[in-house]
Structures are given as structure tokens and as C-alpha cells.
MARSE-873928 format. One record per residue (C-alpha): x, y, z; residue in one letter. Coordinates in steps of 0.25 Angstrom, whole numbers, padded with zeros to 4 digits, always signed. Layout:
N
XYZA
...
END
This chain:
193
+0079-0116+0015X
+0083-0108+0028X
+0086-0115+0041X
+0074-0116+0050X
+0080-0105+0059X
+0082-0096+0047X
+0068-0097+0042X
+0059-0085+0043X
+0048-0084+0053X
+0035-0089+0049X
+0025-0079+0042X
+0017-0071+0052X
+0005-0062+0051X
+0010-0048+0053X
-0003-0041+0053X
-0017-0045+0052X
-0031-0038+0052X
-0045-0042+0046X
-0040-0037+0032X
-0025-0040+0031X
-0015-0050+0036X
+0000-0046+0034X
+0010-0058+0034X
+0025-0057+0037X
+0033-0068+0033X
+0043-0075+0023X
+0035-0077+0010X
+0040-0091+0008X
+0033-0095+0021X
+0020-0088+0017X
+0018-0097+0005X
+0007-0106+0009X
+0002-0100+0022X
-0001-0086+0017X
-0016-0084+0013X
-0020-0077+0000X
-0015-0062+0001X
-0018-0049-0005X
-0003-0043-0004X
+0011-0049-0004X
+0022-0039+0000X
+0035-0046+0002X
+0050-0042+0003X
+0057-0055-0001X
+0072-0057+0000X
+0079-0052-0013X
+0089-0063-0014X
+0101-0053-0014X
+0107-0058-0001X
+0113-0044+0002X
+0120-0042+0015X
+0125-0029+0020X
+0136-0028+0029X
+0129-0017+0037X
+0117-0026+0040X
+0124-0036+0049X
+0114-0033+0061X
+0102-0034+0052X
+0106-0047+0046X
+0109-0052+0060X
+0095-0048+0065X
+0087-0052+0054X
+0095-0063+0047X
+0096-0065+0032X
+0084-0064+0023X
+0079-0078+0019X
+0080-0079+0004X
+0089-0067+0002X
+0100-0077-0003X
+0093-0077-0017X
+0089-0092-0016X
+0074-0088-0014X
+0066-0087-0027X
+0057-0075-0021X
+0049-0073-0034X
+0045-0087-0034X
+0042-0088-0019X
+0033-0075-0020X
+0026-0081-0032X
+0022-0093-0024X
+0017-0084-0013X
+0010-0075-0022X
+0003-0085-0030X
-0001-0093-0018X
-0006-0081-0009X
-0007-0067-0016X
-0021-0065-0022X
-0022-0061-0037X
-0020-0046-0040X
-0015-0044-0026X
-0002-0036-0023X
+0012-0041-0021X
+0024-0032-0017X
+0038-0039-0017X
+0050-0031-0013X
+0064-0033-0020X
+0059-0040-0033X
+0055-0034-0047X
+0042-0037-0053X
+0048-0045-0064X
+0053-0055-0054X
+0040-0057-0047X
+0029-0055-0058X
+0028-0070-0062X
+0032-0077-0049X
+0022-0069-0041X
+0011-0068-0052X
+0012-0052-0052X
+0005-0043-0061X
+0005-0028-0061X
+0019-0027-0055X
+0026-0015-0052X
+0040-0012-0047X
+0040-0003-0034X
+0051+0004-0028X
+0052+0006-0013X
+0061+0019-0011X
+0067+0017+0003X
+0072+0032+0003X
+0086+0028+0007X
+0096+0017+0003X
+0095+0005+0011X
+0103-0008+0013X
+0110-0014+0001X
+0125-0015-0003X
+0131-0004+0005X
+0143-0005-0005X
+0135+0001-0016X
+0134+0016-0019X
+0118+0015-0020X
+0109+0009-0009X
+0096+0003-0012X
+0085+0014-0008X
+0073+0006-0015X
+0067-0008-0015X
+0059-0014-0026X
+0045-0019-0024X
+0037-0027-0034X
+0022-0025-0034X
+0013-0034-0041X
-0001-0039-0041X
-0003-0054-0042X
-0009-0058-0055X
-0011-0073-0055X
-0014-0074-0070X
-0001-0074-0079X
-0010-0069-0091X
-0014-0057-0083X
+0000-0054-0078X
+0005-0055-0093X
-0006-0046-0098X
-0006-0036-0087X
-0020-0038-0082X
-0016-0041-0068X
-0015-0026-0065X
-0019-0020-0051X
-0027-0008-0049X
-0019+0005-0048X
-0028+0012-0038X
-0016+0014-0028X
-0006+0017-0039X
+0007+0023-0033X
+0021+0025-0037X
+0031+0013-0038X
+0041+0020-0029X
+0038+0018-0014X
+0046+0028-0005X
+0047+0023+0010X
+0059+0024+0018X
+0065+0011+0022X
+0065+0007+0037X
+0078+0011+0044X
+0088+0000+0045X
+0086-0004+0060X
+0092-0018+0063X
+0078-0021+0069X
+0072-0021+0055X
+0074-0031+0044X
+0082-0026+0033X
+0071-0026+0023X
+0060-0020+0031X
+0050-0012+0022X
+0044+0001+0028X
+0029+0000+0032X
+0024+0012+0023X
+0030+0005+0011X
+0023-0009+0015X
+0010-0001+0018X
+0010+0005+0004X
+0012-0008-0003X
+0001-0015+0006X
-0009-0004+0004X
-0007-0003-0011X
END
């Protein structure tokens, strides 16, 4: 458990209208206080604890990512969040995890592996000859029935069928931004789908 001063800030309502409420916060803190929702989009820590030598200013400004040390069972935590708060047959988007890691814990049916093509190599191990220019996103629709997940009947409508590669340039690496920021057009496409 992180020290009190290391704890992330409490979840906040980032935007609200008569049709939508957008929450921003640590998923672990949303369990129990979040109402039933129609969409879950999250970029949890990946558990890789990678630190680039070139990122000293960013680390100093934003600190470490809580849970990125590999001790947090992200699929289990997301499963609790999904089962308690995501409506049946509603969508979830999870960055950095494969569908097979999330299907059962999150009760997901109709999963797909999406690729965010960033256009240019991003952060990563600068000693490697290849830089990561993409990021994995798992899409799934919550399907509470294990029998329906198994027989494939928890499918979603394909009225907005699109390709699985999403091409959006990553935000520039300014030190005023968190290191894992997602571009607004990418998030808009996920939300609108």
C-alpha cells in the first residue's frame, strides 16, 4: 500500500452534461463509488517498471506510476470494477493488455485486439534498435453470462464496424504532459464507437 503522500488524488468528475459524466481517477479508488456506467476506458499500469535514462525530468514532475512495479493484479482489479459498475453489453477499452488476459476477469465477450499506431517510435528501451510505435488496446463488451461468453452469443452490433488499426500521432513529449497521455482524437473515436 502506498504511503499517504504517495496515494493518487481522489477521482474527480472531469466533465458532466445531462447525457454523460466523465470520471478521471485511479480505478482502484473508483470501486464502490462509481455509479453504473456504459463505457470503461482505462490505461492501467503495465507492470513493467521501465525507467528511461532520458525521462528524469518527467519522472521528477509526475512521479512513478502506482502499480507499475508488477505487484498490482490489474486484470483482477478491472474485473471487480467491471462486474460492479459496467452495464451488461456495454464496452470496455483497456490499453496495454491482450484480450486473453482480460476476457474472464472482466467478463468480456466479443473481444478484439486493437492497435494504436502512433506514427513514430515513442518511449521505451533506447538501447534497442526498434522503438515501440504502437500500443495494444483490448476492446470487449461485458457479457455477464459465462455460457453466453463461451458460445459466442454475447456479440455486439457491427453498425460502426471499423478497422483494428487506429492511426493517431502521439502527443509530443513535452515535460508538462504525463508520459502516457493519449491523443484526444483517439479517445474520441473509442468513446464514439
